[in-house]
N, C-alpha and C positions, 0 to 999 in steps of 0.2 A: 212676883215683878211689878214694879209700877207701871200704873195708868197714863198712858199716851198725854203728855197736858196740851189744852191750847191757851197758854199764857206766856207771855213771853215778855222778855228784857229786854231791850235792844237798846247798842252804842253805835253811832256812827262816829269813828274817826280817821285823819289821817296821822302821820308822820310825826308832827308835833304834839299830838295829846295822844299817842299812843299809850303810851306809859302808864301816864294817870288813868286813861280809860280802864286798862287792862286789871292796875291796881281796884280801882271801884266796882269792875263787873266781878273780880273774885270777893269782895264784899258781901255783893247780894248772892252769888252763887252761893255760899255760906249758907245764907237763909232761907232760900228758895229752892235750893236743888236737892239737899235730903230729903223733903217729904214731898218731890216731886211735882213742887208748887208752879214752875214756871221752868223755862230755859232760858238763858242766858246769853244771845249773841251780839256778836263782835261783827260792821258793817266795817271793811278797809276801803279809804278812798285816798286815789294817788299814787298807790306804792307798785311798782314794777313787779312785772310775775314773779319773778324768783324771790322777791321779797314777800310779797303775799305768801307763797307756799312755805317760806320759813317762818312766817310770824303765824300763820295757820295752825302748823305743829304743836308750835309753843300756845296756842290757845288750847290746842284738841289734851294735851298733857295735863291742863289746867283744868280742865273739865269747863270747857266753855267753845261755845259753837263762831266759825267764824263765815263770815259772807263777803262779799266784794260787789261795789257799787261802779259800776264806769263812770269815769270821768264828764264830768258834764262841763260843755260848750257852751260857754253863754254869748249870745250876740254881741258883736262890737260895739254899740250905741246901747250895750247896758251899765246903767250907773251902779257900782258898786264902794260904799264908803268904805275907807279905809280906815281900819282900827285893829284891835287884837285879835278879830275875828277872819277867818279865812274863806275864801268862796266853797271851800270844802263845805263849811256849814250848810251851803243849801242841797246838800245831797239827801239827808235825810227826808227831804221831799221827794226822796223818788222810791222810799223805801215800797210803797205798794205794790212795785212792779218784781220787787228782790225776796219779798220777806214768802214763806212757804207758808199756803193756804190753810194748811189746819191751824194756825194761829190767830184765836178769835178776839183776844183780848191785850191790847200790846202797852205794856210802859216804855216811853221814852227815857232813856236821861245823858245828860250829858256829860264827857268824859272829865270835867274840871269839877268832879264831885268826889265828896267820901262819904261812907255809909256809916253814921254812927250811932244808928238808933234800929230799930222793927221797922223794916219796909214792907212788910209781909199785909199788914190791912192794905196799903196803896195797891200790890200785886192783886190781892184777890177782891176788889172794887169793882163792880161793873158799872161801867159809865152809861149814861143813858146815850140812845144813839143818836147819833148828829151832833154831840156834845166833842168838849174837850175838857177833861181834867185837866186843871194848871195855878199856879197859885198866883196870889197879884204881883208884879213889878214891884221893888223896893221903889223906884223913884219917888213915889209920893212923899218919903221922911227926906227929901232932898232940897239943901237951900237952894241948889243949879237946877230945880223941877221945869221949871218956865225955860230955862235953857237948852236940859237933856231933852224933852219931851215939849216942846212947845204946841200949841192948839193947832197951828197949820199943819204940825206932823200929823196931830191926833186926827183933824179932821182929814187928811188926805188917804186915812186908811178907814175913813169911816167908824172910829172908837168914838164915843161919847165923852171920855173921861179920863184921866189917868187913874182914877178907883176900878175901874174895867177893863183896866190893860194886863195882860200878862206874861209873866216871862216864858220863855219858851225851852228851859233846859231842865224843866222836869213834865213830862203829859202823860197822859192817859185815854184811851180810848178803844172801840170797840175795831174791830177789821173794814168793817163797814166804813165806818166814818172815817177810817184811814182811806181805804181806796177810793173813795169820794173826794174828800177836803185835802190830802195832802198833792194831789195834783192841782187842786183848784188853785192851791196857795202858790206852787210853783209857779201858774200861770197868772196868776195875779204881779209875782215879783218880776217876772219876764217883761209882763204889759206896763208897769207902774214901777220901775225900779227907781225914779226918780223923788218915790212917795216912802220908799223900804229902806228910814237911815239904817235899822238895824236887821236890814237883809231878811232873812228866815223867819225871824220872830216879828216884824211888820207886817210881812204875808201871813203868816197864820194867822194873828190879830183881826186883822183884815176879813178875811173867809170867817172866820168864827164868829165874831162879833159879840153877840148877847148871848152865843150858845156855849156858855162857858159853866162846867163843874169847879167850885173855888176847893183847891185843895188848901190846906192849915201852912204856914208859914215852914212850921216842922219839919216839912217834905220837900220845903226849895230854900232853905236860911241861907240868905245871901251875905257877902263878904259885908254888905251895907249894915247890916241887924247887928255886928259885933258892934258900934257904937253906942248899945243899947248893955254891953255886959254880961249880952245872955248865950254866948258860945258853947257853954257847957250845960247850958239846960238837959235837965236828964229827957224832957221830950221831943228833942230833935233827933230826927233822925236822918235828913241828909244835907249836907253842910253842900253848899255850891260857890264855888270860888269865882265869882263874879268881880267883872275889871282885869286889868291887867298884870296886876303883882298876884302871879300864880304860883302857890306854894312849891312846886316841884324844879322852879327855876331859880327863884331867889328866896333867902329865908328874910322877907319883907313881911309888910303889912301886919295884922293881927296875927297870924299864925307863925310868925318866925319860924324856926327848925321844927313844927311838930310835927309834919308829916312827911318830911323827907326822908327818917327812916327808912320808911312802907316803900317809897320809891326805889332806894336802895336795895333794899331786902330781895325786892323782885328780881331787879337787874342781876344782883349775884348770885339768885338761885336760876337766871336764864341769863348769860352771860351776849347770848346772840341781843338782846335788847340792848344792848351798852350804846350804842349808835342814837337808838332815841331817847339817849335820856342825857340832855344837852348840860354839859358843867355848871354851876349858880356860875353866874358874874358877878364876883364880890362887890365891884364898884357900882353896878345898877340896883345891887341889891341894897348897897346903902343908901344911895339916892331915893330909891323906893320906899325903904323904911321910913326915910327920912319926911317923904312926901304925907306916905298914912300917918304919922304921929302928929304933922302939922293940920292935916286936913280934922284928924279924931280933935285936937284941940281946940280948932275953928268949930265946930260943929257943938262944942261943951261951951264955948265962949257964947255963940250966937243964942243957944238955949240955955239960960237961966237955971240955976237946980231945980227949982219947982217946974217949971215948962218940960225939963231933961225928963224929972219922974214922971209928971202927966204922958208924955209924947211914949215912954217907956212903959208905963202901965197900959196905954191904949192899945199896944202891940202885945201886950201879955195877954191881955184882953181879945185879942184877934186870935191867941195861939188858942184859946179856949171858945172861941165863937161857935155858936152851935148851926152857922151857915155854911158849913164848909159840908165837902161832901160824903162825908162821912167820919 
């Protein structure tokens, strides 16, 4: 009989991200559950009781644990910047009051991810008390970084520079840190929502400030990094589909239809999930594909080949850096 583990890999999802989240969670399960390294938990947000019961049964069949986070009611004066992120994203900041107390080491993953390499080193890693393990945001490589991450935004959340700003799609910390800092992040958002351009990610950056253990981009490989043509690099463990073109919605962006079969296979095996997998919109997909090609070409044009090679080499150097947490 395997010992009870004190490690958890947690997801928080609403109905729009349910299918991709389950696919990602099953990929994690295949690595961490057989050896008893961790349990994989999915916390549901915004689903009615009957759907929670049905989805929980499906998750149990798949060897995943289900939980539920009550809907978060925001004060009427809260500013929530509209983009592809929904208010449900704030629900992960409520994990301290929901997560079983026996879990002492927590990895959090966004549902718009795919596990393509070994994530066990991340799950085994013990983060320093009071610190968050997270990867640098990809905004540093954008020609629009001053527009996307203006100095006024960074100053408003107390971040010194974009180089120290992390992406919150893959996180790890101890239970004590989760219990102390996630409520602080929620309180920061509710008190300073006008400064939280990227919602809970902004709030988490604000409260952790310089208390970050840096993860390799191999554990949070953003869509934007595909400009370097490295998405098939063997070192990559977690692909993170940042931005609006999601591969379960559209055959667009750098991924095309590469991941659609996996999403469809899950639904075919569990037909109850069909309502949660939207039918891809071919017109929208064509538009997004065109936008991605144009952006990719613009990026290449603005970077002459020597400069592109230099940036690519710099990114590869980051992948090999000794400054990472492990």
